[in-house]
TORKOL-4160 file (C-alpha; in steps of 0.2 Angstrom, whole numbers, padded with zeros to 4 digits, m for minus):
418
<pt num="1" X="0000" Y="0000" Z="0000"/>
<pt num="2" X="0006" Y="0018" Z="m0004"/>
<pt num="3" X="0000" Y="0034" Z="0004"/>
<pt num="4" X="0000" Y="0051" Z="m0006"/>
<pt num="5" X="0003" Y="0065" Z="0006"/>
<pt num="6" X="0000" Y="0084" Z="0002"/>
<pt num="7" X="0015" Y="0097" Z="0004"/>
<pt num="8" X="0015" Y="0115" Z="0004"/>
<pt num="9" X="0024" Y="0122" Z="m0011"/>
<pt num="10" X="0022" Y="0141" Z="m0016"/>
<pt num="11" X="0003" Y="0144" Z="m0017"/>
<pt num="12" X="m0001" Y="0128" Z="m0027"/>
<pt num="13" X="0006" Y="0114" Z="m0017"/>
<pt num="14" X="0013" Y="0098" Z="m0022"/>
<pt num="15" X="0012" Y="0078" Z="m0016"/>
<pt num="16" X="0024" Y="0065" Z="m0012"/>
<pt num="17" X="0019" Y="0046" Z="m0013"/>
<pt num="18" X="0027" Y="0034" Z="0000"/>
<pt num="19" X="0025" Y="0015" Z="0002"/>
<pt num="20" X="0019" Y="0010" Z="0019"/>
<pt num="21" X="0034" Y="m0001" Z="0022"/>
<pt num="22" X="0045" Y="0015" Z="0021"/>
<pt num="23" X="0034" Y="0027" Z="0030"/>
<pt num="24" X="0039" Y="0028" Z="0048"/>
<pt num="25" X="0028" Y="0043" Z="0052"/>
<pt num="26" X="0021" Y="0060" Z="0047"/>
<pt num="27" X="0027" Y="0072" Z="0060"/>
<pt num="28" X="0012" Y="0084" Z="0061"/>
<pt num="29" X="0010" Y="0096" Z="0075"/>
<pt num="30" X="0002" Y="0089" Z="0090"/>
<pt num="31" X="m0017" Y="0090" Z="0092"/>
<pt num="32" X="m0022" Y="0104" Z="0104"/>
<pt num="33" X="m0039" Y="0110" Z="0108"/>
<pt num="34" X="m0039" Y="0129" Z="0109"/>
<pt num="35" X="m0052" Y="0138" Z="0119"/>
<pt num="36" X="m0054" Y="0151" Z="0105"/>
<pt num="37" X="m0049" Y="0155" Z="0087"/>
<pt num="38" X="m0044" Y="0170" Z="0077"/>
<pt num="39" X="m0050" Y="0187" Z="0083"/>
<pt num="40" X="m0060" Y="0181" Z="0098"/>
<pt num="41" X="m0044" Y="0174" Z="0105"/>
<pt num="42" X="m0035" Y="0190" Z="0103"/>
<pt num="43" X="m0049" Y="0199" Z="0111"/>
<pt num="44" X="m0048" Y="0187" Z="0125"/>
<pt num="45" X="m0029" Y="0190" Z="0128"/>
<pt num="46" X="m0032" Y="0208" Z="0128"/>
<pt num="47" X="m0045" Y="0206" Z="0142"/>
<pt num="48" X="m0034" Y="0194" Z="0152"/>
<pt num="49" X="m0016" Y="0201" Z="0149"/>
<pt num="50" X="m0001" Y="0193" Z="0158"/>
<pt num="51" X="0009" Y="0203" Z="0170"/>
<pt num="52" X="0002" Y="0219" Z="0165"/>
<pt num="53" X="m0015" Y="0229" Z="0167"/>
<pt num="54" X="m0027" Y="0231" Z="0152"/>
<pt num="55" X="m0022" Y="0243" Z="0139"/>
<pt num="56" X="m0038" Y="0251" Z="0141"/>
<pt num="57" X="m0033" Y="0255" Z="0159"/>
<pt num="58" X="m0018" Y="0265" Z="0154"/>
<pt num="59" X="m0019" Y="0284" Z="0151"/>
<pt num="60" X="m0011" Y="0286" Z="0134"/>
<pt num="61" X="m0019" Y="0303" Z="0129"/>
<pt num="62" X="m0006" Y="0313" Z="0120"/>
<pt num="63" X="0007" Y="0299" Z="0120"/>
<pt num="64" X="0017" Y="0295" Z="0105"/>
<pt num="65" X="0013" Y="0276" Z="0102"/>
<pt num="66" X="0022" Y="0264" Z="0091"/>
<pt num="67" X="0016" Y="0247" Z="0086"/>
<pt num="68" X="0031" Y="0236" Z="0079"/>
<pt num="69" X="0024" Y="0221" Z="0069"/>
<pt num="70" X="0031" Y="0208" Z="0057"/>
<pt num="71" X="0036" Y="0211" Z="0038"/>
<pt num="72" X="0029" Y="0202" Z="0024"/>
<pt num="73" X="0041" Y="0187" Z="0026"/>
<pt num="74" X="0032" Y="0181" Z="0043"/>
<pt num="75" X="0015" Y="0174" Z="0044"/>
<pt num="76" X="0009" Y="0185" Z="0057"/>
<pt num="77" X="m0009" Y="0190" Z="0054"/>
<pt num="78" X="m0007" Y="0209" Z="0058"/>
<pt num="79" X="m0024" Y="0213" Z="0051"/>
<pt num="80" X="m0033" Y="0202" Z="0062"/>
<pt num="81" X="m0024" Y="0209" Z="0078"/>
<pt num="82" X="m0023" Y="0228" Z="0075"/>
<pt num="83" X="m0042" Y="0232" Z="0075"/>
<pt num="84" X="m0045" Y="0225" Z="0092"/>
<pt num="85" X="m0028" Y="0232" Z="0099"/>
<pt num="86" X="m0033" Y="0249" Z="0092"/>
<pt num="87" X="m0051" Y="0247" Z="0101"/>
<pt num="88" X="m0040" Y="0245" Z="0118"/>
<pt num="89" X="m0029" Y="0260" Z="0114"/>
<pt num="90" X="m0044" Y="0271" Z="0110"/>
<pt num="91" X="m0052" Y="0266" Z="0126"/>
<pt num="92" X="m0035" Y="0272" Z="0135"/>
<pt num="93" X="m0037" Y="0290" Z="0127"/>
<pt num="94" X="m0024" Y="0286" Z="0112"/>
<pt num="95" X="m0026" Y="0297" Z="0097"/>
<pt num="96" X="m0025" Y="0289" Z="0080"/>
<pt num="97" X="m0013" Y="0303" Z="0073"/>
<pt num="98" X="m0001" Y="0299" Z="0086"/>
<pt num="99" X="m0001" Y="0280" Z="0082"/>
<pt num="100" X="0012" Y="0273" Z="0071"/>
<pt num="101" X="0013" Y="0255" Z="0065"/>
<pt num="102" X="0031" Y="0250" Z="0060"/>
<pt num="103" X="0035" Y="0235" Z="0049"/>
<pt num="104" X="0050" Y="0227" Z="0057"/>
<pt num="105" X="0062" Y="0223" Z="0042"/>
<pt num="106" X="0077" Y="0218" Z="0051"/>
<pt num="107" X="0088" Y="0214" Z="0036"/>
<pt num="108" X="0074" Y="0211" Z="0024"/>
<pt num="109" X="0068" Y="0221" Z="0009"/>
<pt num="110" X="0055" Y="0235" Z="0010"/>
<pt num="111" X="0036" Y="0234" Z="0006"/>
<pt num="112" X="0027" Y="0241" Z="m0008"/>
<pt num="113" X="0011" Y="0251" Z="m0003"/>
<pt num="114" X="0000" Y="0237" Z="m0008"/>
<pt num="115" X="0010" Y="0225" Z="0003"/>
<pt num="116" X="0008" Y="0237" Z="0018"/>
<pt num="117" X="m0010" Y="0238" Z="0015"/>
<pt num="118" X="m0012" Y="0219" Z="0014"/>
<pt num="119" X="m0002" Y="0216" Z="0030"/>
<pt num="120" X="m0013" Y="0228" Z="0040"/>
<pt num="121" X="m0030" Y="0230" Z="0031"/>
<pt num="122" X="m0036" Y="0245" Z="0021"/>
<pt num="123" X="m0046" Y="0251" Z="0037"/>
<pt num="124" X="m0031" Y="0251" Z="0048"/>
<pt num="125" X="m0018" Y="0257" Z="0034"/>
<pt num="126" X="m0031" Y="0273" Z="0031"/>
<pt num="127" X="m0033" Y="0275" Z="0050"/>
<pt num="128" X="m0016" Y="0276" Z="0057"/>
<pt num="129" X="0002" Y="0279" Z="0049"/>
<pt num="130" X="0011" Y="0263" Z="0044"/>
<pt num="131" X="0029" Y="0263" Z="0039"/>
<pt num="132" X="0043" Y="0253" Z="0036"/>
<pt num="133" X="0059" Y="0252" Z="0048"/>
<pt num="134" X="0074" Y="0260" Z="0041"/>
<pt num="135" X="0092" Y="0254" Z="0047"/>
<pt num="136" X="0099" Y="0271" Z="0040"/>
<pt num="137" X="0089" Y="0280" Z="0054"/>
<pt num="138" X="0094" Y="0273" Z="0070"/>
<pt num="139" X="0098" Y="0279" Z="0087"/>
<pt num="140" X="0113" Y="0273" Z="0097"/>
<pt num="141" X="0107" Y="0268" Z="0114"/>
<pt num="142" X="0122" Y="0260" Z="0120"/>
<pt num="143" X="0129" Y="0242" Z="0122"/>
<pt num="144" X="0123" Y="0226" Z="0130"/>
<pt num="145" X="0135" Y="0217" Z="0142"/>
<pt num="146" X="0140" Y="0205" Z="0127"/>
<pt num="147" X="0145" Y="0221" Z="0117"/>
<pt num="148" X="0130" Y="0221" Z="0106"/>
<pt num="149" X="0126" Y="0239" Z="0100"/>
<pt num="150" X="0108" Y="0244" Z="0103"/>
<pt num="151" X="0104" Y="0254" Z="0088"/>
<pt num="152" X="0085" Y="0256" Z="0085"/>
<pt num="153" X="0076" Y="0264" Z="0072"/>
<pt num="154" X="0072" Y="0282" Z="0078"/>
<pt num="155" X="0052" Y="0281" Z="0076"/>
<pt num="156" X="0053" Y="0266" Z="0089"/>
<pt num="157" X="0067" Y="0274" Z="0100"/>
<pt num="158" X="0058" Y="0290" Z="0102"/>
<pt num="159" X="0041" Y="0283" Z="0106"/>
<pt num="160" X="0033" Y="0286" Z="0122"/>
<pt num="161" X="0024" Y="0269" Z="0123"/>
<pt num="162" X="0030" Y="0253" Z="0113"/>
<pt num="163" X="0019" Y="0238" Z="0109"/>
<pt num="164" X="0026" Y="0223" Z="0099"/>
<pt num="165" X="0016" Y="0211" Z="0089"/>
<pt num="166" X="0023" Y="0195" Z="0082"/>
<pt num="167" X="0020" Y="0176" Z="0080"/>
<pt num="168" X="0029" Y="0164" Z="0091"/>
<pt num="169" X="0038" Y="0149" Z="0082"/>
<pt num="170" X="0054" Y="0140" Z="0085"/>
<pt num="171" X="0070" Y="0149" Z="0079"/>
<pt num="172" X="0085" Y="0139" Z="0075"/>
<pt num="173" X="0097" Y="0149" Z="0086"/>
<pt num="174" X="0086" Y="0162" Z="0096"/>
<pt num="175" X="0075" Y="0148" Z="0103"/>
<pt num="176" X="0059" Y="0155" Z="0099"/>
<pt num="177" X="0053" Y="0170" Z="0089"/>
<pt num="178" X="0042" Y="0183" Z="0096"/>
<pt num="179" X="0045" Y="0195" Z="0112"/>
<pt num="180" X="0059" Y="0206" Z="0111"/>
<pt num="181" X="0064" Y="0200" Z="0095"/>
<pt num="182" X="0053" Y="0212" Z="0087"/>
<pt num="183" X="0065" Y="0225" Z="0093"/>
<pt num="184" X="0081" Y="0216" Z="0091"/>
<pt num="185" X="0083" Y="0211" Z="0076"/>
<pt num="186" X="0067" Y="0218" Z="0070"/>
<pt num="187" X="0069" Y="0237" Z="0071"/>
<pt num="188" X="0089" Y="0236" Z="0073"/>
<pt num="189" X="0102" Y="0241" Z="0061"/>
<pt num="190" X="0114" Y="0229" Z="0052"/>
<pt num="191" X="0128" Y="0231" Z="0064"/>
<pt num="192" X="0118" Y="0227" Z="0079"/>
<pt num="193" X="0109" Y="0212" Z="0071"/>
<pt num="194" X="0127" Y="0205" Z="0066"/>
<pt num="195" X="0133" Y="0207" Z="0084"/>
<pt num="196" X="0118" Y="0198" Z="0091"/>
<pt num="197" X="0118" Y="0184" Z="0078"/>
<pt num="198" X="0137" Y="0180" Z="0080"/>
<pt num="199" X="0132" Y="0171" Z="0096"/>
<pt num="200" X="0123" Y="0158" Z="0086"/>
<pt num="201" X="0139" Y="0146" Z="0086"/>
<pt num="202" X="0139" Y="0147" Z="0105"/>
<pt num="203" X="0132" Y="0133" Z="0115"/>
<pt num="204" X="0114" Y="0134" Z="0120"/>
<pt num="205" X="0109" Y="0143" Z="0104"/>
<pt num="206" X="0097" Y="0131" Z="0096"/>
<pt num="207" X="0078" Y="0129" Z="0092"/>
<pt num="208" X="0066" Y="0127" Z="0107"/>
<pt num="209" X="0080" Y="0133" Z="0120"/>
<pt num="210" X="0078" Y="0149" Z="0130"/>
<pt num="211" X="0088" Y="0145" Z="0147"/>
<pt num="212" X="0106" Y="0149" Z="0144"/>
<pt num="213" X="0103" Y="0153" Z="0126"/>
<pt num="214" X="0116" Y="0168" Z="0123"/>
<pt num="215" X="0106" Y="0175" Z="0108"/>
<pt num="216" X="0089" Y="0176" Z="0117"/>
<pt num="217" X="0098" Y="0183" Z="0132"/>
<pt num="218" X="0106" Y="0196" Z="0123"/>
<pt num="219" X="0090" Y="0200" Z="0113"/>
<pt num="220" X="0081" Y="0203" Z="0130"/>
<pt num="221" X="0095" Y="0214" Z="0138"/>
<pt num="222" X="0090" Y="0226" Z="0125"/>
<pt num="223" X="0075" Y="0230" Z="0136"/>
<pt num="224" X="0086" Y="0240" Z="0147"/>
<pt num="225" X="0089" Y="0252" Z="0133"/>
<pt num="226" X="0072" Y="0252" Z="0123"/>
<pt num="227" X="0058" Y="0245" Z="0135"/>
<pt num="228" X="0044" Y="0237" Z="0127"/>
<pt num="229" X="0027" Y="0242" Z="0137"/>
<pt num="230" X="0016" Y="0228" Z="0129"/>
<pt num="231" X="0016" Y="0214" Z="0118"/>
<pt num="232" X="0003" Y="0204" Z="0108"/>
<pt num="233" X="0010" Y="0187" Z="0102"/>
<pt num="234" X="0000" Y="0174" Z="0093"/>
<pt num="235" X="0003" Y="0155" Z="0089"/>
<pt num="236" X="m0003" Y="0149" Z="0072"/>
<pt num="237" X="m0009" Y="0132" Z="0068"/>
<pt num="238" X="m0005" Y="0123" Z="0051"/>
<pt num="239" X="m0018" Y="0133" Z="0042"/>
<pt num="240" X="m0011" Y="0149" Z="0049"/>
<pt num="241" X="m0026" Y="0152" Z="0060"/>
<pt num="242" X="m0023" Y="0160" Z="0077"/>
<pt num="243" X="m0026" Y="0147" Z="0090"/>
<pt num="244" X="m0017" Y="0156" Z="0105"/>
<pt num="245" X="m0014" Y="0174" Z="0110"/>
<pt num="246" X="m0005" Y="0181" Z="0124"/>
<pt num="247" X="m0004" Y="0199" Z="0129"/>
<pt num="248" X="0005" Y="0209" Z="0142"/>
<pt num="249" X="0023" Y="0208" Z="0149"/>
<pt num="250" X="0036" Y="0206" Z="0136"/>
<pt num="251" X="0044" Y="0191" Z="0145"/>
<pt num="252" X="0030" Y="0184" Z="0155"/>
<pt num="253" X="0017" Y="0183" Z="0141"/>
<pt num="254" X="0030" Y="0177" Z="0129"/>
<pt num="255" X="0035" Y="0163" Z="0139"/>
<pt num="256" X="0017" Y="0158" Z="0141"/>
<pt num="257" X="0015" Y="0158" Z="0122"/>
<pt num="258" X="0032" Y="0147" Z="0120"/>
<pt num="259" X="0024" Y="0135" Z="0132"/>
<pt num="260" X="0009" Y="0133" Z="0122"/>
<pt num="261" X="0019" Y="0132" Z="0106"/>
<pt num="262" X="0029" Y="0117" Z="0114"/>
<pt num="263" X="0013" Y="0108" Z="0117"/>
<pt num="264" X="0008" Y="0110" Z="0099"/>
<pt num="265" X="0024" Y="0108" Z="0088"/>
<pt num="266" X="0037" Y="0099" Z="0098"/>
<pt num="267" X="0036" Y="0081" Z="0091"/>
<pt num="268" X="0044" Y="0066" Z="0100"/>
<pt num="269" X="0052" Y="0053" Z="0088"/>
<pt num="270" X="0059" Y="0036" Z="0094"/>
<pt num="271" X="0074" Y="0037" Z="0083"/>
<pt num="272" X="0081" Y="0047" Z="0068"/>
<pt num="273" X="0075" Y="0042" Z="0050"/>
<pt num="274" X="0087" Y="0038" Z="0034"/>
<pt num="275" X="0076" Y="0050" Z="0024"/>
<pt num="276" X="0066" Y="0065" Z="0029"/>
<pt num="277" X="0055" Y="0074" Z="0017"/>
<pt num="278" X="0052" Y="0092" Z="0024"/>
<pt num="279" X="0041" Y="0106" Z="0017"/>
<pt num="280" X="0042" Y="0124" Z="0022"/>
<pt num="281" X="0024" Y="0124" Z="0021"/>
<pt num="282" X="0022" Y="0134" Z="0005"/>
<pt num="283" X="0020" Y="0153" Z="0003"/>
<pt num="284" X="0026" Y="0165" Z="0011"/>
<pt num="285" X="0038" Y="0153" Z="0021"/>
<pt num="286" X="0046" Y="0147" Z="0005"/>
<pt num="287" X="0046" Y="0163" Z="m0005"/>
<pt num="288" X="0066" Y="0162" Z="m0004"/>
<pt num="289" X="0079" Y="0150" Z="0002"/>
<pt num="290" X="0083" Y="0162" Z="0017"/>
<pt num="291" X="0066" Y="0160" Z="0023"/>
<pt num="292" X="0064" Y="0142" Z="0020"/>
<pt num="293" X="0080" Y="0138" Z="0028"/>
<pt num="294" X="0071" Y="0136" Z="0045"/>
<pt num="295" X="0061" Y="0121" Z="0039"/>
<pt num="296" X="0079" Y="0112" Z="0034"/>
<pt num="297" X="0086" Y="0116" Z="0050"/>
<pt num="298" X="0072" Y="0107" Z="0060"/>
<pt num="299" X="0073" Y="0093" Z="0048"/>
<pt num="300" X="0091" Y="0089" Z="0053"/>
<pt num="301" X="0085" Y="0084" Z="0071"/>
<pt num="302" X="0074" Y="0070" Z="0062"/>
<pt num="303" X="0088" Y="0063" Z="0050"/>
<pt num="304" X="0102" Y="0051" Z="0054"/>
<pt num="305" X="0120" Y="0055" Z="0050"/>
<pt num="306" X="0123" Y="0050" Z="0032"/>
<pt num="307" X="0105" Y="0051" Z="0028"/>
<pt num="308" X="0095" Y="0061" Z="0015"/>
<pt num="309" X="0084" Y="0077" Z="0017"/>
<pt num="310" X="0072" Y="0080" Z="0003"/>
<pt num="311" X="0069" Y="0099" Z="0005"/>
<pt num="312" X="0053" Y="0105" Z="m0003"/>
<pt num="313" X="0053" Y="0124" Z="m0006"/>
<pt num="314" X="0049" Y="0135" Z="m0021"/>
<pt num="315" X="0061" Y="0149" Z="m0018"/>
<pt num="316" X="0052" Y="0158" Z="m0032"/>
<pt num="317" X="0061" Y="0174" Z="m0027"/>
<pt num="318" X="0078" Y="0166" Z="m0027"/>
<pt num="319" X="0090" Y="0166" Z="m0012"/>
<pt num="320" X="0082" Y="0181" Z="m0004"/>
<pt num="321" X="0096" Y="0191" Z="0004"/>
<pt num="322" X="0111" Y="0198" Z="m0003"/>
<pt num="323" X="0124" Y="0193" Z="0009"/>
<pt num="324" X="0116" Y="0175" Z="0010"/>
<pt num="325" X="0118" Y="0174" Z="m0009"/>
<pt num="326" X="0135" Y="0181" Z="m0009"/>
<pt num="327" X="0140" Y="0166" Z="0004"/>
<pt num="328" X="0130" Y="0152" Z="m0005"/>
<pt num="329" X="0138" Y="0157" Z="m0022"/>
<pt num="330" X="0155" Y="0163" Z="m0016"/>
<pt num="331" X="0163" Y="0147" Z="m0009"/>
<pt num="332" X="0171" Y="0133" Z="m0018"/>
<pt num="333" X="0165" Y="0120" Z="m0005"/>
<pt num="334" X="0150" Y="0121" Z="0007"/>
<pt num="335" X="0162" Y="0116" Z="0022"/>
<pt num="336" X="0172" Y="0133" Z="0019"/>
<pt num="337" X="0157" Y="0143" Z="0025"/>
<pt num="338" X="0158" Y="0135" Z="0043"/>
<pt num="339" X="0176" Y="0139" Z="0044"/>
<pt num="340" X="0173" Y="0157" Z="0037"/>
<pt num="341" X="0158" Y="0161" Z="0049"/>
<pt num="342" X="0169" Y="0156" Z="0064"/>
<pt num="343" X="0182" Y="0169" Z="0058"/>
<pt num="344" X="0171" Y="0183" Z="0052"/>
<pt num="345" X="0152" Y="0183" Z="0056"/>
<pt num="346" X="0143" Y="0190" Z="0042"/>
<pt num="347" X="0123" Y="0193" Z="0044"/>
<pt num="348" X="0116" Y="0183" Z="0030"/>
<pt num="349" X="0131" Y="0173" Z="0030"/>
<pt num="350" X="0125" Y="0164" Z="0045"/>
<pt num="351" X="0111" Y="0156" Z="0037"/>
<pt num="352" X="0122" Y="0150" Z="0023"/>
<pt num="353" X="0134" Y="0142" Z="0037"/>
<pt num="354" X="0118" Y="0134" Z="0045"/>
<pt num="355" X="0114" Y="0125" Z="0028"/>
<pt num="356" X="0132" Y="0120" Z="0026"/>
<pt num="357" X="0132" Y="0112" Z="0044"/>
<pt num="358" X="0116" Y="0102" Z="0038"/>
<pt num="359" X="0127" Y="0097" Z="0023"/>
<pt num="360" X="0140" Y="0090" Z="0034"/>
<pt num="361" X="0126" Y="0078" Z="0041"/>
<pt num="362" X="0115" Y="0074" Z="0026"/>
<pt num="363" X="0113" Y="0074" Z="0008"/>
<pt num="364" X="0100" Y="0089" Z="0003"/>
<pt num="365" X="0089" Y="0084" Z="m0012"/>
<pt num="366" X="0080" Y="0101" Z="m0017"/>
<pt num="367" X="0063" Y="0102" Z="m0025"/>
<pt num="368" X="0061" Y="0120" Z="m0030"/>
<pt num="369" X="0057" Y="0133" Z="m0044"/>
<pt num="370" X="0076" Y="0137" Z="m0046"/>
<pt num="371" X="0085" Y="0131" Z="m0062"/>
<pt num="372" X="0095" Y="0115" Z="m0060"/>
<pt num="373" X="0110" Y="0124" Z="m0063"/>
<pt num="374" X="0108" Y="0137" Z="m0050"/>
<pt num="375" X="0103" Y="0125" Z="m0037"/>
<pt num="376" X="0119" Y="0115" Z="m0040"/>
<pt num="377" X="0128" Y="0131" Z="m0038"/>
<pt num="378" X="0123" Y="0132" Z="m0021"/>
<pt num="379" X="0127" Y="0114" Z="m0016"/>
<pt num="380" X="0110" Y="0107" Z="m0018"/>
<pt num="381" X="0105" Y="0092" Z="m0028"/>
<pt num="382" X="0090" Y="0097" Z="m0039"/>
<pt num="383" X="0075" Y="0086" Z="m0043"/>
<pt num="384" X="0059" Y="0091" Z="m0052"/>
<pt num="385" X="0046" Y="0083" Z="m0039"/>
<pt num="386" X="0046" Y="0075" Z="m0022"/>
<pt num="387" X="0044" Y="0059" Z="m0029"/>
<pt num="388" X="0058" Y="0059" Z="m0041"/>
<pt num="389" X="0070" Y="0065" Z="m0026"/>
<pt num="390" X="0062" Y="0050" Z="m0015"/>
<pt num="391" X="0067" Y="0038" Z="m0029"/>
<pt num="392" X="0085" Y="0044" Z="m0029"/>
<pt num="393" X="0085" Y="0043" Z="m0010"/>
<pt num="394" X="0080" Y="0024" Z="m0011"/>
<pt num="395" X="0093" Y="0021" Z="m0023"/>
<pt num="396" X="0106" Y="0029" Z="m0012"/>
<pt num="397" X="0101" Y="0020" Z="0004"/>
<pt num="398" X="0091" Y="0006" Z="m0001"/>
<pt num="399" X="0073" Y="0001" Z="m0004"/>
<pt num="400" X="0069" Y="m0002" Z="0014"/>
<pt num="401" X="0076" Y="0016" Z="0020"/>
<pt num="402" X="0064" Y="0023" Z="0033"/>
<pt num="403" X="0055" Y="0040" Z="0029"/>
<pt num="404" X="0049" Y="0054" Z="0040"/>
<pt num="405" X="0038" Y="0067" Z="0031"/>
<pt num="406" X="0036" Y="0084" Z="0039"/>
<pt num="407" X="0023" Y="0094" Z="0030"/>
<pt num="408" X="0026" Y="0110" Z="0041"/>
<pt num="409" X="0044" Y="0110" Z="0043"/>
<pt num="410" X="0047" Y="0127" Z="0049"/>
<pt num="411" X="0034" Y="0124" Z="0064"/>
<pt num="412" X="0038" Y="0106" Z="0069"/>
<pt num="413" X="0053" Y="0102" Z="0080"/>
<pt num="414" X="0056" Y="0084" Z="0082"/>
<pt num="415" X="0066" Y="0077" Z="0096"/>
<pt num="416" X="0072" Y="0060" Z="0100"/>
<pt num="417" X="0063" Y="0053" Z="0116"/>
<pt num="418" X="0076" Y="0048" Z="0130"/>
């Protein structure tokens, strides 16, 4: 018997067919029954904040308020969160003309006007000011104890009241997204981001870890220089629907959201498989290789040494970041990127080095919209379909090779049960 499984790929999707004797497991998120969904869950979290009073109980009349939210490369549904948030702010006396929504670009490209509208909705876009962060317009606020410069977009640095929005998912070296990450790296400049991310090579910097994680600790130390007054963070299910929302204190509420994420997406496995088929879950998470890399990094926890990862990611916009592209195309061997990042940390190059680390462990067969020639130039083995890649994996590892499938690779973190 065979099973045909659907995988996200761009906006259209694809499939892979696997014999039952090979299929060890499909690693879906765990089943958790949410109390609320969508906007109703957001409203509940705003009524029941963690570690803070309700926003509506603040006196925000005359205050310059900045709401930092995610850019287009993230699945954060800002358009679902902002109307309820603005209702609370209005009750607190906030004036629309003093509210600015800032899209946290980090090191990503800027938005078109149409993209900004789509992210927040026409109603919100026409009600309050909505702008991109600008790394060329940052205020120097000092340095963290690890020497990271705190250089924050001036619109955020100069605000009277700061609110951060975001979605919480696993991050391959910061542990989790969300919380203070909207500030660092969200609205920081390249020097600051580079310094913070350089700690990714240190012990403790891995997905699902907060305690003793040097990257996360450095991020949260930025609070001393640029305090965040409130957050609204959400957890999304596989269909990108809000199933958990946490509001309030930037650390306490964030940690509660992380605990919910663990229940949902940390998936135990008895052992590592010979082959892992992983999808980045389609658009926007596979719009470029820079974003889709998260799924690949999670898959490495499920494959044995010497195994094969079949990486299903459209990458229709190419590699996605200029420094990442320079590193992926500028080294003779993939292993050279690992030694290079230890000698000279370069933002963008860090993700290239992370891919190189996976290549030290397993072959990567890439199913994408990239040309075969270009895919090979960045150390990938191109295949037109998941089934064609799987046939090659069987040829290499044997017809009885075990297979895990990860349809939502960026959000599923496998771990071997002790």
